[in-house]
C-alpha positions as CSV (number, residue, x, y, z in Angstrom):
1,M,155.8,67.1,108.7
2,T,158.0,69.8,107.1
3,A,158.9,72.8,109.3
4,E,158.7,76.0,107.3
5,L,161.2,78.2,109.1
6,V,161.5,82.0,109.3
7,R,164.6,83.9,110.0
8,G,166.0,83.0,113.4
9,Q,163.8,80.0,114.0
10,N,165.2,76.6,114.7
11,H,164.1,73.0,114.5
12,T,165.4,69.7,115.9
13,L,166.9,67.3,113.4
14,P,165.7,63.8,113.7
15,Q,168.7,62.2,112.0
16,T,172.4,63.0,111.3
17,R,172.7,61.9,107.6
18,L,171.2,64.7,105.6
19,E,171.0,66.5,102.3
20,I,170.7,70.3,102.0
21,R,169.0,71.2,98.8
22,V,169.3,74.7,97.4
23,S,167.1,76.1,94.6
24,A,168.0,79.6,93.6
25,G,166.6,80.2,90.1
26,T,170.0,81.4,89.0
27,P,173.5,79.9,89.2
28,V,174.9,80.4,92.7
29,V,178.0,79.2,94.5
30,A,177.3,76.9,97.4
31,G,179.8,76.2,100.2
32,A,179.9,75.5,103.9
33,T,182.1,76.2,106.9
34,L,182.6,74.2,110.1
35,G,182.7,76.0,113.5
36,D,183.7,74.9,116.9
37,E,181.6,75.5,120.1
38,R,182.2,79.3,119.8
39,G,181.4,79.2,116.1
40,T,185.1,79.8,115.2
41,V,186.4,78.4,111.8
42,R,189.8,77.0,112.7
43,G,191.3,77.3,109.3
44,I,190.7,76.7,105.6
45,E,190.7,73.0,106.2
46,W,187.2,73.6,107.8
47,I,185.8,75.2,104.7
48,A,184.1,73.3,101.8
49,H,183.8,75.2,98.5
50,P,184.0,74.5,94.8
51,G,187.8,74.4,94.8
52,S,187.9,72.0,97.8
53,P,184.5,70.4,97.8
54,Q,185.0,67.6,100.4
55,L,185.5,67.5,104.1
56,P,184.9,64.7,106.5
57,G,181.2,64.4,106.7
58,L,180.5,67.2,104.3
59,E,180.5,67.6,100.5
60,V,179.4,70.5,98.3
61,S,179.1,71.1,94.6
62,Q,182.2,71.9,92.5
63,Q,180.5,74.5,90.3
64,A,177.9,77.3,90.3
65,A,174.4,76.0,89.6
66,A,170.8,77.0,90.1
67,D,170.2,73.9,92.2
68,H,172.6,72.2,94.6
69,R,172.6,69.2,96.9
70,L,175.0,69.3,99.8
71,A,175.6,66.0,101.6
72,V,176.1,66.1,105.3
73,D,176.9,63.4,107.8
74,L,177.0,65.1,111.2
75,E,178.5,62.1,113.0
76,A,181.5,62.1,110.6
77,L,182.5,65.7,111.1
78,P,186.0,66.5,112.4
79,T,186.5,66.3,116.2
80,G,185.5,69.7,117.7
81,A,183.1,70.7,114.9
82,H,179.8,71.8,116.4
83,R,178.3,73.9,113.6
84,V,177.9,73.7,109.8
85,T,177.0,77.0,108.1
86,V,175.7,76.9,104.6
87,L,176.9,79.8,102.4
88,L,175.5,81.1,99.1
89,A,177.2,83.6,96.8
90,L,176.6,84.9,93.3
91,P,179.5,84.1,90.9
92,V,181.7,87.0,89.9
93,G,182.2,87.9,86.3
94,A,179.8,85.3,85.0
95,G,177.5,87.8,83.3
96,G,174.7,87.1,85.7
97,P,173.0,89.1,88.4
98,V,175.3,90.9,90.9
99,R,172.8,91.1,93.8
100,F,170.3,88.7,95.3
101,G,167.6,91.4,95.1
102,A,167.6,91.0,91.3
103,V,166.8,87.2,91.4
104,P,164.0,85.0,92.9
105,A,164.4,84.4,96.6
106,P,166.6,81.3,97.2
107,F,165.0,78.3,98.8
108,V,166.9,76.0,101.1
109,A,165.6,72.7,102.4
110,V,167.1,70.1,104.8
111,T,166.0,66.5,103.8
112,G,166.7,63.0,104.8
113,L,168.6,60.7,102.4
114,D,165.3,59.4,101.2
115,G,164.2,62.9,100.1
116,T,161.8,63.5,103.0
117,E,161.8,67.2,103.8
118,I,162.6,68.0,107.4
119,A,162.8,71.8,107.3
120,S,162.8,74.6,104.7
121,F,163.6,78.3,104.6
122,T,163.0,80.9,101.9
123,L,165.6,83.7,102.0
124,T,163.4,86.8,101.5
125,D,164.2,90.5,101.9
126,L,167.6,90.4,100.2
127,D,168.6,93.4,98.1
128,A,172.1,94.6,97.5
129,E,173.7,91.5,99.0
130,S,175.7,89.2,96.8
131,A,176.5,86.6,99.5
132,V,174.4,85.2,102.3
133,S,174.7,82.8,105.2
134,A,171.6,80.7,104.5
135,L,171.3,78.4,107.5
136,E,173.3,76.6,110.1
137,L,173.2,73.1,111.6
138,Y,174.4,73.3,115.2
139,R,174.8,70.9,118.2
140,R,173.2,71.9,121.5
141,Q,173.5,69.5,124.5
142,D,174.2,66.6,122.1
143,V,171.1,67.4,120.0
144,W,171.5,68.7,116.4
145,K,169.3,71.5,115.2
146,V,168.9,73.6,112.1
147,R,168.5,77.4,112.3
148,A,167.3,79.7,109.5
149,V,169.9,82.5,109.3
150,G,169.5,84.6,106.1
151,Q,172.3,87.0,106.9
152,G,173.3,88.8,103.7
153,Y,176.5,90.6,102.8
154,A,176.7,93.5,100.4
155,G,180.5,93.0,100.5
156,G,180.2,89.7,98.9
157,L,181.9,86.4,99.6
158,A,185.0,88.0,101.1
159,A,182.9,89.9,103.7
160,M,180.9,86.8,104.6
161,L,184.1,84.8,105.1
162,A,185.6,87.5,107.2
163,D,182.5,87.4,109.4
164,Q,183.0,83.7,109.8
165,G,186.5,84.5,111.3
166,V,188.4,83.3,108.2
167,T,191.9,84.7,107.9
168,E,192.7,86.4,104.5
169,P,189.1,86.2,103.4
170,A,189.7,88.1,100.1
171,A,192.4,85.7,99.0
172,L,190.1,82.7,99.7
173,A,187.2,84.4,98.0
174,G,189.3,84.9,94.9
175,T,190.4,81.2,95.0
176,I,186.7,80.1,95.2
177,Q,185.6,82.3,92.4
178,E,188.5,81.1,90.2
179,A,187.5,77.5,90.9
180,V,183.9,78.4,89.9
181,T,185.1,79.9,86.6
182,R,187.1,76.8,85.8
183,G,184.1,74.6,86.7
184,L,181.6,76.3,84.4
185,A,182.0,73.5,81.8
186,R,181.2,70.8,84.4
187,S,177.4,71.4,84.5
188,V,175.0,69.3,82.5
189,A,174.3,72.1,80.1
190,P,176.9,74.9,80.3
191,P,176.3,77.9,78.2
192,P,178.7,78.5,75.3
193,P,181.7,80.9,75.5
194,R,180.6,84.4,74.5
195,T,182.1,87.5,73.1
196,P,181.1,91.1,74.2
197,E,178.8,91.3,71.2
198,G,177.2,87.9,71.8
199,D,177.9,84.7,70.0
200,R,174.8,84.5,67.9
201,V,175.1,86.7,64.8
202,R,171.6,85.9,63.7
203,H,170.3,87.9,66.7
204,A,171.8,91.0,65.3
205,T,170.6,90.4,61.7
206,G,167.1,88.9,62.4
207,S,163.9,90.8,62.8
208,A,163.2,92.0,66.3
209,D,159.6,90.9,65.9
210,H,160.7,87.3,65.4
211,R,163.2,86.8,68.1
212,P,162.3,84.5,71.0
213,T,159.9,86.2,73.3
214,A,161.6,85.2,76.5
215,P,163.7,87.8,78.4
216,P,167.1,88.3,76.9
217,P,170.0,86.6,78.7
218,P,172.2,88.6,81.0
219,P,175.0,90.6,79.4
220,P,177.9,88.2,78.6
221,P,181.2,88.7,80.2
222,S,184.2,90.2,78.4
223,P,186.9,87.7,77.7
224,A,189.4,89.8,79.5
225,P,188.5,88.8,83.1
226,E,188.7,85.1,82.2
227,P,191.6,83.5,84.0
228,P,194.3,82.4,81.6
229,E,194.4,78.7,80.8
230,P,198.0,77.5,81.1
231,L,199.7,75.5,78.4
232,T,199.3,71.9,79.7
233,D,202.0,69.6,80.7
234,P,201.5,66.3,78.9
235,A,201.2,64.6,82.2
236,A,198.5,66.8,83.4
237,T,195.7,65.8,81.0
238,G,197.0,62.7,79.4
239,P,197.6,63.1,75.7
240,A,200.7,65.0,74.6
241,H,199.3,67.4,72.1
242,T,202.1,69.0,70.1
243,A,200.0,71.5,68.2
244,P,197.5,74.1,69.4
245,G,194.0,72.7,69.3
246,P,190.6,72.8,70.9
247,A,191.4,70.4,73.7
248,A,190.6,72.2,77.0
249,A,193.2,72.1,79.7
250,G,192.3,69.9,82.7
251,P,191.6,71.3,86.1
252,A,195.0,70.1,87.3
253,A,197.0,71.3,84.4
254,A,200.5,72.4,85.2
255,G,202.7,74.9,83.3
256,T,202.7,78.6,82.6
257,S,201.2,80.7,79.9
258,A,203.6,82.0,77.3
259,G,201.6,85.1,76.6
260,G,198.5,87.0,77.5
261,P,195.0,85.8,78.3
262,I,193.8,82.8,76.3
263,N,190.3,82.5,75.1
264,Y,188.4,79.9,77.1
265,A,186.7,78.5,74.0
266,H,190.1,77.5,72.6
267,P,192.5,77.4,75.6
268,R,195.7,76.9,73.6
269,R,195.3,79.7,71.1
270,Q,196.9,83.0,72.1
271,H,195.5,85.5,69.7
272,A,193.9,88.7,70.8
273,A,190.3,88.0,69.7
274,P,188.4,85.4,67.6
275,P,188.0,86.2,63.9
276,S,184.6,87.3,62.6
277,P,182.2,84.6,61.7
278,P,181.7,83.6,58.1
279,P,179.3,85.7,55.9
280,T,175.7,85.2,56.9
281,A,172.6,85.2,54.8
282,P,171.3,88.6,53.5
283,P,169.4,90.6,56.0
284,A,165.8,89.6,56.3
285,Q,163.1,91.8,54.9
286,P,161.2,93.9,57.4
287,G,158.8,91.7,59.4
288,Q,160.4,88.5,58.3
289,P,162.8,86.3,60.3
290,A,166.4,86.0,59.3
291,Q,167.4,83.1,57.1
292,P,169.2,80.5,59.1
293,V,172.8,79.8,58.4
294,A,174.9,77.0,59.8
295,G,177.9,78.3,61.8
296,D,176.6,81.8,62.4
297,A,178.2,82.1,65.8
298,T,181.7,83.4,66.5
299,G,184.6,81.0,66.9
300,W,188.1,80.1,65.6
301,S,186.8,77.3,63.4
302,M,183.6,76.0,61.9
303,D,183.5,73.4,64.6
304,E,183.6,76.0,67.3
305,R,181.0,78.2,65.6
306,L,178.7,75.2,65.3
307,Y,179.3,74.4,69.0
308,N,178.4,77.9,70.0
309,Q,175.4,78.0,67.7
310,I,174.0,74.7,69.2
311,W,174.2,76.1,72.7
312,G,172.6,79.3,71.5
313,M,169.7,77.3,70.0
314,F,169.4,75.5,73.3
315,E,169.2,78.7,75.3
316,D,166.7,80.3,72.8
317,L,164.4,77.3,73.1
318,A,164.6,77.2,76.9
319,R,163.8,80.9,77.2
320,A,161.0,80.9,74.5
321,V,159.2,78.0,76.2
322,A,159.7,79.7,79.6
323,A,158.1,82.9,78.3
324,Y,155.2,80.9,76.9
325,R,154.6,78.9,80.1
326,S,154.8,82.1,82.1
327,A,152.2,83.8,79.9
328,V,149.9,80.8,80.3
329,D,150.3,80.9,84.0
330,F,149.6,84.6,84.1
331,A,146.5,84.2,82.0
332,E,145.2,81.5,84.3
333,S,146.0,83.5,87.4
334,R,144.3,86.6,85.9
335,M,141.2,84.6,85.1
336,D,141.0,83.3,88.6
337,Q,141.4,86.8,90.1
338,E,138.7,88.2,87.8
339,L,136.3,85.4,88.7
340,D,136.9,85.9,92.4
341,R,136.2,89.6,92.1
342,A,133.1,89.1,90.0
343,L,131.5,86.3,92.1
344,S,132.3,88.1,95.4
345,D,129.8,90.8,94.4
346,P,126.3,89.5,95.4
347,R,124.7,91.4,92.5
348,N,126.5,89.1,90.0
349,R,124.8,86.0,91.6
350,I,121.4,87.1,90.3
351,G,120.4,86.4,86.7
352,G,123.0,85.8,84.1
353,A,125.6,88.3,85.4
354,G,127.7,85.6,86.9
355,D,127.7,83.5,83.7
356,R,128.7,86.6,81.7
357,A,131.5,87.4,84.1
358,R,132.8,83.8,83.8
359,E,132.6,83.9,80.0
360,A,134.4,87.2,79.8
361,A,137.2,86.1,82.1
362,R,137.7,82.8,80.1
363,A,137.7,84.8,76.9
364,K,140.5,87.0,78.1
365,R,142.4,83.9,79.3
366,D,142.0,82.2,75.9
367,E,143.0,85.4,74.1
368,L,146.2,85.8,76.2
369,T,147.0,82.1,75.8
370,S,146.4,82.2,72.1
371,R,148.7,85.2,71.6
372,A,151.4,83.5,73.7
373,R,151.1,80.3,71.6
374,E,151.4,82.3,68.4
375,A,154.6,83.9,69.6
376,L,156.0,80.6,70.6
377,D,155.0,79.0,67.3
378,R,156.9,81.7,65.5
379,D,160.0,81.1,67.6
380,L,159.7,77.3,67.3
381,A,159.4,77.6,63.5
382,Q,162.5,79.7,63.3
383,L,164.5,77.3,65.5
384,A,163.2,74.3,63.5
385,A,164.4,76.0,60.3
386,E,167.8,76.6,61.9
387,A,168.0,73.0,63.1
388,A,167.2,71.8,59.6
389,V,170.2,73.8,58.3
390,V,172.6,73.0,61.2
391,E,172.1,69.3,61.5
392,P,173.5,68.4,58.0
393,A,176.5,70.7,58.5
394,L,177.6,69.0,61.8
395,P,181.0,67.3,62.0
396,A,181.0,63.7,63.0
397,A,181.6,64.4,66.7
398,Y,178.4,66.5,66.8
399,A,176.4,64.4,64.5
400,G,174.0,61.5,65.2
401,W,174.7,58.0,63.9
402,G,172.3,58.5,61.0
403,N,174.2,61.5,59.6
404,P,176.1,60.5,56.4
405,V,179.2,62.3,57.7
406,W,180.0,59.1,59.7
407,H,180.2,57.0,56.6
408,A,183.1,59.2,55.3
409,H,184.7,59.8,58.8
410,R,188.4,59.7,59.1
411,I,190.2,59.5,62.5
412,P,191.3,63.1,63.3
413,M,194.7,64.3,64.3
414,E,193.2,66.6,67.0
415,I,190.3,66.1,69.3
416,P,187.2,68.2,68.7
417,M,185.8,70.6,71.2
418,A,182.9,68.4,72.2
419,L,181.0,65.2,71.6
420,R,177.3,64.6,71.1
421,I,175.9,62.1,73.6
422,G,172.1,62.5,72.9
423,D,169.3,64.9,72.0
424,L,167.1,67.1,74.2
425,H,163.5,68.2,73.6
426,L,160.6,69.8,75.3
427,P,156.9,68.8,75.2
428,E,155.9,72.0,73.4
429,R,157.5,70.6,70.2
430,T,158.9,67.1,70.5
431,D,160.3,67.0,67.0
432,L,162.6,69.9,67.6
433,R,165.7,68.2,69.0
434,I,168.8,70.0,70.3
435,P,172.1,68.0,70.4
436,L,173.4,67.5,73.9
437,L,177.2,68.2,73.7
438,V,179.8,67.5,76.4
439,R,183.2,69.2,76.3
440,L,186.3,67.2,75.6
441,P,188.4,66.1,77.3
442,L,185.6,64.8,79.6
443,E,185.5,66.6,83.0
444,R,183.0,64.2,84.5
445,G,182.1,60.6,84.0
446,I,178.8,59.2,82.6
447,W,176.4,56.8,84.2
448,V,174.0,54.9,82.0
449,D,171.1,54.0,84.3
450,S,169.9,50.5,83.6
451,G,167.2,50.4,86.4
452,R,163.5,50.0,85.7
453,A,162.8,52.8,88.1
454,A,164.8,55.2,86.0
455,S,161.8,56.3,83.9
456,E,158.2,55.4,83.0
457,A,159.4,53.9,79.7
458,A,162.0,51.8,81.5
459,A,159.4,50.5,84.0
460,L,157.5,48.9,81.1
461,M,160.6,47.0,79.7
462,D,161.9,43.6,80.5
463,T,164.9,43.8,82.9
464,D,167.3,41.9,80.7
465,R,166.3,43.9,77.6
466,L,166.8,47.2,79.5
467,R,170.3,46.1,80.7
468,R,171.3,45.1,77.2
469,L,170.1,48.5,75.9
470,A,172.1,50.2,78.6
471,M,175.3,48.4,77.7
472,E,174.7,49.0,74.0
473,T,174.4,52.7,74.8
474,A,177.7,52.6,76.7
475,V,179.4,50.7,73.8
476,A,178.2,53.3,71.3
477,H,179.6,56.2,73.4
478,A,182.9,54.4,73.8
479,A,183.0,54.0,70.0
480,R,182.3,57.6,69.4
481,L,185.1,58.7,71.8
482,L,187.5,56.3,70.1
483,A,186.5,57.7,66.7
484,V,187.1,61.4,67.6
485,Y,190.5,61.0,69.3
486,P,193.8,60.8,67.4
487,P,195.2,57.2,67.1
488,G,196.6,56.0,70.3
489,E,195.5,58.9,72.4
490,F,192.4,57.2,73.9
491,A,192.2,53.8,75.4
492,V,189.1,51.9,76.6
493,H,189.1,49.3,79.4
494,V,186.1,47.2,80.2
495,I,185.1,45.5,83.5
496,D,182.3,42.9,83.0
497,P,182.5,40.8,86.3
498,A,180.0,38.1,85.3
499,G,180.7,38.2,81.5
500,S,177.0,39.1,81.0
501,A,177.7,41.8,78.4
502,A,179.5,39.6,75.7
503,G,176.8,40.4,73.1
504,P,176.8,44.3,73.4
505,L,180.6,44.3,73.7
506,A,181.1,42.2,70.6
507,P,181.7,45.3,68.2
508,L,184.6,46.6,70.4
509,V,186.1,43.1,71.0
510,E,185.9,42.0,67.3
511,A,187.4,45.3,66.1
512,G,190.3,44.9,68.5
513,V,190.1,48.4,69.8
514,L,190.1,47.6,73.6
515,A,193.1,48.0,75.7
516,G,192.7,44.4,76.8
517,P,190.0,41.7,77.0
518,P,187.0,42.6,79.1
519,A,188.0,41.9,82.7
520,A,185.9,39.2,84.5
521,G,185.8,37.7,87.9
522,P,187.4,39.2,91.1
523,G,190.9,38.9,89.8
524,G,190.1,40.7,86.5
525,V,188.3,43.5,88.3
526,A,191.2,44.0,90.8
527,S,193.8,44.0,88.0
528,V,192.1,46.7,85.9
529,L,191.4,48.9,88.9
530,A,194.9,48.6,90.2
531,H,196.3,49.5,86.8
532,L,194.2,52.7,86.5
533,T,194.7,53.7,90.1
534,R,198.4,53.4,89.6
535,R,198.2,55.6,86.6
536,V,196.3,58.3,88.5
537,D,198.7,58.2,91.4
538,L,201.8,58.5,89.2
539,V,200.5,61.3,87.0
540,Q,199.3,63.2,90.0
541,M,202.7,62.9,91.6
542,A,204.4,64.0,88.4
543,V,202.1,67.0,88.1
544,R,202.7,68.1,91.6
545,A,206.5,67.7,91.3
546,R,206.5,69.2,87.8
547,A,208.4,66.1,86.7
548,A,206.5,64.7,83.8
549,D,209.8,63.3,82.4
550,S,210.0,61.0,85.4
551,L,206.9,58.9,84.4
552,P,207.7,55.3,83.7
553,P,208.1,54.5,80.0
554,D,205.3,51.9,80.1
555,L,202.7,54.4,81.3
556,D,200.1,55.3,78.8
557,T,199.6,59.0,79.1
558,G,196.6,59.0,76.7
559,E,193.1,59.5,77.9
560,Q,191.6,56.4,79.5
561,L,188.0,55.3,79.7
562,L,186.8,52.6,82.1
563,V,183.5,51.0,81.1
564,V,182.0,49.2,84.1
565,N,179.0,46.8,83.5
566,D,176.4,45.8,86.1
567,F,177.9,47.6,89.0
568,P,178.1,46.8,92.0
569,H,178.0,43.1,91.2
570,G,181.4,41.5,91.5
571,F,182.9,44.5,93.5
572,D,184.2,44.0,97.0
573,D,184.8,46.9,99.4
574,R,188.3,47.5,98.2
575,A,187.2,47.7,94.5
576,V,184.4,50.1,95.5
577,T,186.9,52.3,97.2
578,Q,189.2,52.3,94.2
579,L,186.3,53.1,91.9
580,R,185.3,56.1,94.0
581,Y,188.9,57.2,93.9
582,L,188.9,57.0,90.1
583,A,185.7,59.0,89.9
584,D,187.0,61.7,92.2
585,E,190.6,62.0,91.1
586,G,190.7,60.5,87.6
587,P,189.1,63.1,85.3
588,A,191.8,65.7,86.2
589,V,194.5,63.4,84.9
590,G,192.7,61.8,82.0
591,V,190.9,58.7,83.5
592,H,187.2,58.7,83.1
593,L,184.3,56.4,84.1
594,L,181.4,55.1,82.0
595,M,179.2,53.2,84.4
596,V,176.3,50.9,83.6
597,A,174.3,50.3,86.7
598,D,170.9,50.2,88.4
599,R,170.9,52.9,91.1
600,E,168.4,51.0,93.2
601,E,170.5,47.8,93.2
602,A,173.6,49.8,94.2
603,S,171.7,51.3,97.2
604,A,172.7,48.3,99.3
605,Y,176.0,50.1,99.8
606,G,174.2,53.0,101.5
607,P,175.4,56.6,101.3
608,I,179.0,55.4,100.7
609,L,178.2,55.5,96.9
610,D,176.2,58.8,96.9
611,P,179.3,60.9,96.1
612,L,180.0,58.6,93.2
613,W,176.6,59.0,91.6
614,R,176.6,62.8,92.2
615,S,179.9,63.1,90.3
616,L,178.5,61.4,87.2
617,L,176.3,62.7,84.4
618,R,173.2,60.4,84.4
619,I,171.8,59.3,81.0
620,T,169.3,56.6,80.2
621,P,169.1,54.0,77.4
622,V,165.5,55.1,76.8
623,A,163.9,58.5,76.7
624,D,163.6,60.2,80.1
625,S,162.9,63.7,81.4
626,H,165.7,64.2,84.0
627,L,168.1,66.9,82.7
628,A,167.7,70.6,83.5
629,D,169.1,73.7,81.7
630,P,171.0,76.3,83.7
631,W,168.8,79.2,82.6
632,V,165.2,78.4,83.6
633,G,165.4,74.8,84.9
634,H,163.1,73.1,82.4
635,A,162.9,69.3,82.7
636,W,164.3,68.3,79.3
637,T,163.6,64.9,77.8
638,Y,166.9,63.1,77.0
639,E,166.9,60.9,73.9
640,P,169.8,58.5,73.5
641,L,171.6,58.3,70.2
642,T,170.7,55.1,68.3
643,V,172.2,53.4,65.3
644,P,169.6,53.2,62.5
645,P,168.2,49.7,62.1
646,G,170.2,47.6,59.8
647,S,173.1,50.1,59.6
648,R,176.7,48.9,59.9
649,V,178.0,52.4,60.8
650,L,179.2,51.3,64.2
651,E,181.3,48.5,62.8
652,Q,182.6,50.7,60.0
653,V,183.7,53.4,62.5
654,L,185.5,50.9,64.8
655,A,187.2,49.3,61.7
656,A,188.5,52.8,60.8
657,V,189.8,53.3,64.4
658,A,191.6,49.9,64.2
659,E,193.1,50.8,60.8
660,A,194.3,54.2,62.0
661,R,196.0,52.6,65.0
662,R,197.8,50.1,62.7
663,A,198.9,52.9,60.4
664,A,200.2,54.9,63.3
665,G,201.9,51.8,64.8
666,R,199.9,52.1,68.0
């Protein structure tokens, strides 16, 4: 039975392998400190935060988010650690709230690995505080307990760290906030870069009566406080881009900036401000919505404007539906309250007074619900009209396979800002699809869940059919990545231990675009993993030593993608360790994972693989509601991209990749 704690209360923990789940309603930074018997933090090596997320027995998130899962293994903590304190803080300069009193009360729960809730705590009565010690796990006479703390700090993260006994707390707080800023693009659905005026021009030109009815987003940050992105050393992120372009610098990029602050949306450009967007449609007549225009957001190029516009549409839809659902909930709650008041009066129980009270309350509920639906329908109609204009204007990287732009696609000389990996929709209007874009270069791997337990639709499918669909999904994503990178700057490796994916892999193999034949058997698995592990090691050493010229001439510094089929079959303990290493260290130096696996089958390895799954973006080969937005936390239905029946677009795209490589001599 769950223990609902109040401030100061404690509860015995029945196990030592735990998850701490945080739900805040707004993006927060989550971290943890270790303390000895006196509660003293011995040094920064005892602090887990987004810039240094892992300690022995402890792992926290690498970014700010509305929801967090912290992994804790109390038996694996460093010697002398007797206390784990969970810390929450609001991000600085992210355009969001600056005090916890302005957001819903954060909720923290301690659970077992199976999700069973052990204890929970709601952090109420916070006001001006921007950081809080939420709870602590502590050892008393060889028994571990959890205590609800709820100690807030108006001085923010630095004040909280100082209270933990950390030396130079302000410097560490700055380091943490900088890491959070760099990690904003790591979430499933990061908001787009914004300008002080907002990145959606149509909001300024449209009728106020026809804007989404949800509360407006918090004021966007000015570009000035954004940390400068350095010019990247070729060894830091893989490809050696010789011209400015939209490729974002990796987290481990080395080098120095040649000028002033660089706009995050285009890290390599060094101009003062982005140019104005292209002309928009004429202003709408009073009482009429603005006419939609493709690319009406700000940005350096049409691709960037479309990227920002898509994220703006995503946010508008999330907030419009949130406003509608909130209005419906309010109408139901108001009806219940009115019925309770009416029926509590004995006089209304005689004759038809009670029936009339019920009818009046339901009529008010229906009126409020109807008005909310009318407002939502207006917003949805405007977004649908915008989607109808935007979709045909999308470049190949943002377009679905059915878009004609793919039939005329030419391999580019620069990578785009992002890649479309699916569509998202909500049940209020399932035909209104928002493209799901991920930034390039990839900052996290992708996991295609081939398990029947992944969704209701998957549970109804044959296991073999589902696994084939999962591998076909992975092949399609690999093909899209190959098609949007310049020739020779993206390589794909495949591990297929049992050779069971020969059919889905045929397009890649026949086009000759793989770095080598699909690796099979223990020897093939070991060879590919050793090759990519060596590449990560060498590039990391070169970056740390600032000696990119010392890399071996045979080392491919281009981005690398490893597609792994049917994990963990065919993987021994050493291979599993190497794969985890690639998942943790690879993205920063241009090595990425695309896993195809059934999570339940991999559970035989126990919690050793939990950090691996948490580091990957989970998608499914069939529709499933498992992705959440960062604004209101809706459960969005993810729809994978599919090749139209009978279409040869995938083969045509791969043939273009092969031809571009031959022409470039790669």
